[in-house]
N, C-alpha and C positions, 0 to 999 in steps of 0.2 A: 415724225412728230410723238411717235413712243418715245423715241430716244431720246428726244429733248425732255419730253415728263419725266423719263425715267433719271434724265441729268436733275432735274429740278427738282426730284425726289429725292436724289443722292445730296445733294446740295443742303439742302431743309434738315436733314439727317446728320448729316456734320455738323453746321450750323451747331443744331439745338445738341450732339456729343459736346462740340468744343465749350457750351457756353458751361455745360455740367460737370465738365472738366475743371473750368475756371472758378466755379464756385463748390468749393469741398464741402460747403454748409449745407448744399440741398442735399448731397449723398448721406449725410448725416441723419438728417432731420427723419423722423419715423409720426407722422400724425394718428392721433387715436383714430381707433376705426368706426366707421361710420358709412352713411350715404351724403350726398350732397344733390340727391333728386336731381329736379326739374332746371334747366337755365333761369336762370333770374329767379323765381320763386321759390326754389327750391325746395323743401318741404313743408312750406308753408301751411300747402292745403290739407295736408294729415295733420299737423298741428292742431288745428282750427275744427276738425272733425268733432262732434260733441260727442261725450261717453254722459254715460246716465246713472254713474255711481262716486262716490267718494273718494274711492280707491284713485290711483294713480293714472291719468290719462292713459287710454290703450297706446296712445304714440309711444309714449316713455317707456311704460312696462315692457312692449316687444323688444325693445329697442336695446334694455339694461339685458333684458332674456337673448339679446344674440349678440350684444358688443361687449356687455360688462357694463359696472357703474358710470363709466366715461368713456362718454362719445362724442363723434361730429357727426353734425346734421348742416343744412345751408337754409337760411329763414331769411326770404324777400332780399337774397341776394348776398346775406352778411353768413359769414361762415362761423360758425357757434358750436361751441363745447359744451355738454352738458355733462352734468357732475351729479351723481346721486351719491357720492363716495364722501360720507360725512368726516373721515380724517383730513383728506385734500380740500373739503368745503372750509374746514375751521381753518385750516391753513392760509387759506385764498385770504379770507376777512381778516387773520391777524396779521397780514401784511400789505393791507389798504395805505394807497399811497407810494408804498415800496415797489409791488409787484405787477397790483392791478389799481383801476379808477373805478367809478362809478360810472355805469353806461348806460344808455337807454336803445331800445330798439325805435323805428322811424316813427311811429305814432309818440310814444313818450318824449322824443328829444323834440318833437315841436312843441309839445305840452310844454316842457320844462325848460324852453330855450338852452339844448345841450350843445351846439354849436355857440362859439363866441363867448362871451364874457363870463354868462354862468358856470362855463366848464371850469373856471376858476374854483369851483366848490371843493375839487379834489386836491386843493393844496392845505397844507396841514395849517397854517394861521387861518384862513379863512373857514374850512371844518369847525374850529376851536371855537371860533366867537358865535358862529350860529347856534352852536350845541349850547353854551353857556346864555346866548338868548332866550331861546326856547326851553332851559332849563328855568330860566328866571321867571317866565311866567307861565309856565305850566309844568313844571317839576315838583316834586315832593314838597319843598318848602312852600312854595306857593301853593298847592292843595292844600295841605295843612292850614296857612295863616291865612289864605284869603278865598279860594274858592268853593271849598269845601260846601256851605252855605249854598252858593251861585249855583254849585251843578245840583242839590237837592231841590230847588227850586226850579231848574228848568223841569228836572223829570217830573217833578208834582203838576206843573201845567203840562208837559206833555201829554201823559196819562190821563188828565183831568179831560182835557181834548179828544184824547183816542177813545176815551168811554162815550163821548155825548155821538160818536158816530154808530152806523150799524157795524161796520167791521173794517178795520186798515190792512194795508199792506206794510209788513212789518218793514220791509226794508227801507222803503220806500219813506216811510214816517220816520223812523230813526235818522237817518240819512238827512233827513229835513233839519230835526232836533239837533246833530251834533254840528251840520254844520253851520245853524246860527249860532250856535254857541260859541265854538270857535272863531268864528267873523266876528264876534261882538269883543271876543279879547284881544283879537286883532287888530280891526279899524273901526272899531264903535258901528259895526253892522248893526241895524234894528229894523227886523221883519215886517213889524206895524207901520212902518214910515216907509218903509221901499218897496217900489211897484216891482223891480225885479227880485225875483225869487231865488236864491242860491241854490236851494235843493233841487230844484229842478234843471236849472244849467248842470250840476253836478252828477246829475243820475243821466243827461245826454252825453257827460264826459266820459262815466266809467262804461258805456256802453259801447262804446267806439275804442277803449284801451288796444286790443288787440286784434282790431278790424283790421281791413286791406286798407294803404295806403293810397286811395285813391278819392283825391281831394274835387269830386264834382259833385254839384250841388244834387240833394237828396239822397247822396251814400250815408253812412253812419260817420266813416271817417270826417268827412264836411261836417255834419252836425257837432261831431265831437270838437273839432277846431274854432268853429262858430260858438258856441257854449264856453270855451275858453276866452277869448277873445272877449266876449260882454264882460264875464267875471273879473279879468284884467282891467277894462274898460272901469266899473265899477268901482274897483280898489284904489284907480289913476286918479278918477274923482275925489275918492276920500282922502287921498294924498294931498292932492293939489290944495284942497281946500285946508290942510292943517299948516303947509306950508304958506298960503297966504295970510292963516289967522295961528300964528306959532303962541299965542297967549292963551287959547283955547285947547288947555292940555287935558289930556282924560288920563296920562300913566299907561295908557296898552303898550302892546307891542309896537306898534308904527310910530308912536310918540319915542319909544326908546331907540327906534332906529334912525327915525328922523334926526334926534340929537345927535348920534354917530358918525353921522354923514360928514363931518368935519376933523375928527380922530381917525376914521377907519378910512383907510386911501381905497379900500377894493368896494366899497360900497358907493351904490350910484342908487338911483329913483328906478330905476327899470330893474336894479337886483333885488332891491327890496320887494319891489311887489311880485316877482319871482319867489324869492323866499316865502312870503304869506299863501301864495297858491300853491307852493307844495307842500307846506302846513294844513292848509284847508282840506288839498288832496288825501294827504295821508292819515288823517285825524276821521275822516268821513266814512271813506270808503271799508274800512276795515273795520273798524265798530260795529258799523252799520250791518255790514254781513256777518258779524261775529253773533249779535244781538239775534238777528234772525234765526242763524243756528242753534242758539240755545233754547228759542221757544220751539223748535224741532224736536229736536233733542226733548226736553223737557216733556212736551207734548207725546212722545214715545216711550219714555221713560218715566213711569208715575214713580216707581220706588225713589230714584234721583228728584223729581220734584218732592218729594213726601219730605227728605231729609232736608231738603234746602230749606223749605218754609219752616221746618222745626228749627232751625240754626236763627232765622230771623225773628221767631217767636220769641226765643230765648233771648236776643237782645232788646226786643221791646218790654220783653216781661221786667227784665233785669232793673229797668230805669225808675227813678221815682215817679216820672210824668210817662207815660205812653207817647204824647204828645211832641216829647223834648225832641230837638231837631240833633241828628247824626253827628256822633263825634270823631274824631280820627283814630283815639282806640277801635273806637265800635266796627270802623269800614277795616283795621286791621286785623280785629278779632276772628273775621269773617273765610274760614279758613276752607271752609267746604264748597263756600263759594268761589273763592279762587282756584280751588282745584274743577270744579265745571266751569269757569271760564278756561282754563289751559285746556282742558281736555276738548272745549267746543274749537280753539284755536290750534291744537293738533289736527282735529280730525278734517277742520274747515278748510286749512291751506287756500285762504284767498288768494293769494298772490301764488301762480306758478313757482318760484323761485326768486334768487338776487343774481343782477346783472350786473356784471362789473366784465372793462377792458384791459388786457395784457398791455402791459407797460414794456413788457421785455419777454422773450423767451422763457416758459416755464418748462419744467422739466417734470414729468411722472410716470412712473411705472413704464420706464423705456419710450415714453411717449412724448415729443415736445408739441406744445402750444403753441404757436408763433405769435408774435410781438404783432398786437393790434386787432388780435382776434377777439370775439366777444364770449366770457364764459357765464352761463347761466347756471347756477347753484341749485339743483332739485333741492332744496330744504323740506318739501311735502315728501320726497320719497325717503328720509330720513326720519321722520316723524311717520311714518308706516311701517318702519324697520320691524318685523317680528323677533329678532335678538334682543330689542330693547322693550318692547310695547305686546306683551301677550294680546292675541287677539287684535290687529290693530286696528280694524275696522269698526270692535267694538265701542259703543259709546260708555265708559269706566273712568267715572273722576275719583274713585277711590284708590287708582293704580299711582296717583301723586301723592299718596302717603310715604310710602316707601321709595322711594327715587330720589337718586343719591345727586347732592347740587353739580358735580362736575360730568354726570353721566345726561343730567337737564340741558348742558351749556353744552355740548357736545352734539347733542340729538334734538334740539327744541330751539328754532329760531324763527317764531314767527314775527319778530320785530329786527330781523336781519342781526348781526353780529361784528363782534368786534367795534374798531372804532367808531364804526357807521350804524352802530346800533342803534333805533328810535329812539331820539330825545323823549318823543310822547307818550313811551310805551307804558310810563305809571301813569299817566293822565286818562288813557283811553280803561286801563284796568280799572281804574277808580271808578272814571265814570260807569263802566257796566256793571260794578259792585252797588253803586246807588242807586241804580237804575231796578236793579235785581230786588234791593231793600226796599223799594217804594213800591214796586208791584206787586209782591209776595207779601207784603203787609195791609195792603190796602184794597186789591185788586183780584177779581175773580177774573179769568179767562178763558176760552175757548179757540180752538182752530175750527176756522168755516171752512178754509179750502184751499187749496193749492199747497208747497210742501215740497214740490219734487223737482230733485236737484239736477244740475249741469254741469259738465265741465268742457270751456270752449277755447283755451284750456281753462279760464279764469273762473271761478265757483260764480255758479246764477239759480237762481231759482226760475224754471221754464214758468208757472202760469204765479209767480208772488208767493206768498206765505201769508192769510190774512186769517184775523184774530180778530175776536167780539169781545170787549172787556164791560166790566160792572163794578161798580164800587160793592166792596164787603159788607156786609150788614153790620 
């Protein structure tokens, strides 16, 4: 028996040796250092352990200390290389479509139909079309010529509603405000006429983003996918109504996309729905979380609030009529407001990083990242780099006055980078700027409760952040 087992073992060893010998590539490949964790789950549970600081999650911080800024791990059975190296991260985003393509982990894949036709978004032609379409309806020219007064009305209405309540959870209220406005511009959504509340649906979706992908009723993941299907059904109904009655054109995003169905071969009705869902998600989650962080930081830093109020009072006092609507020139003149927003985006790091999938082997520092692997660009690590940002965990909007543009480009990517930089970045910043202007010139506010943050690893407020608003005298 022992001799048979020994022979079998020797045979296996010989086969492995022959395979390795016949595959020179396997001898040359040196993977980045790291740990694969347990079978199937990898190190997923360690990543999801909450930390209670704005700093990097301990999962990433400890591994950077042990392995360096580029290391491998395994999440839900997938090999992932995490990079906190700013030069490498910039190199990756500049080679979008050549060496890497956009990629999602399992939950994101389900939400955004990663498999199948939607994957064609990696193609340059499709991406160029989508970017142009988004900028047409949400870019600088649209903001300047069309959306500015609508955004001001939106914020005034929202804040008036907030002030009539004993207190509001800023994250939930800001998410609803943003979702309803973007949905109206996309497909004519009217919250006053629709029983389905988009804000509630997206709250469920955001809760399930990095949940473990167990699709069983009652789980966070199940509720996330259920809400996603309901949002898609809502938009599908709007699309079918437009197709059935083409004469009722509204000139919005959906009309524009439907008109292009016959000229853009890659467009389908389902793909249009995926585009709109992606825009809703991207615009609502980051904006609502950043506004919540602004409330937190201002409540903790009264000297920042004082200078911010002074900037907006100067703008109001320079007008012929204090009640005149905001102008584009006024929005662009709010330099300290932009510094506050940038500092909130830097510290917040709402998402852990950018996900990409390698299209070919990538060489870095003597290591090989094989084709087909996932790379997570940990942009949050770059935004906490003490060599770039002095006292990186300190909220200091004034630091942005002296930072050079090339340094910012390499070390500040809250909206992504390269050709994949979010086309809605300008829209998000303008919305937050207008929000702060209306808030600070018309309302007093105080924190009621909450404000404690956690990273799981996505940034969350454990008990929300509740504030009470009142009109100024």
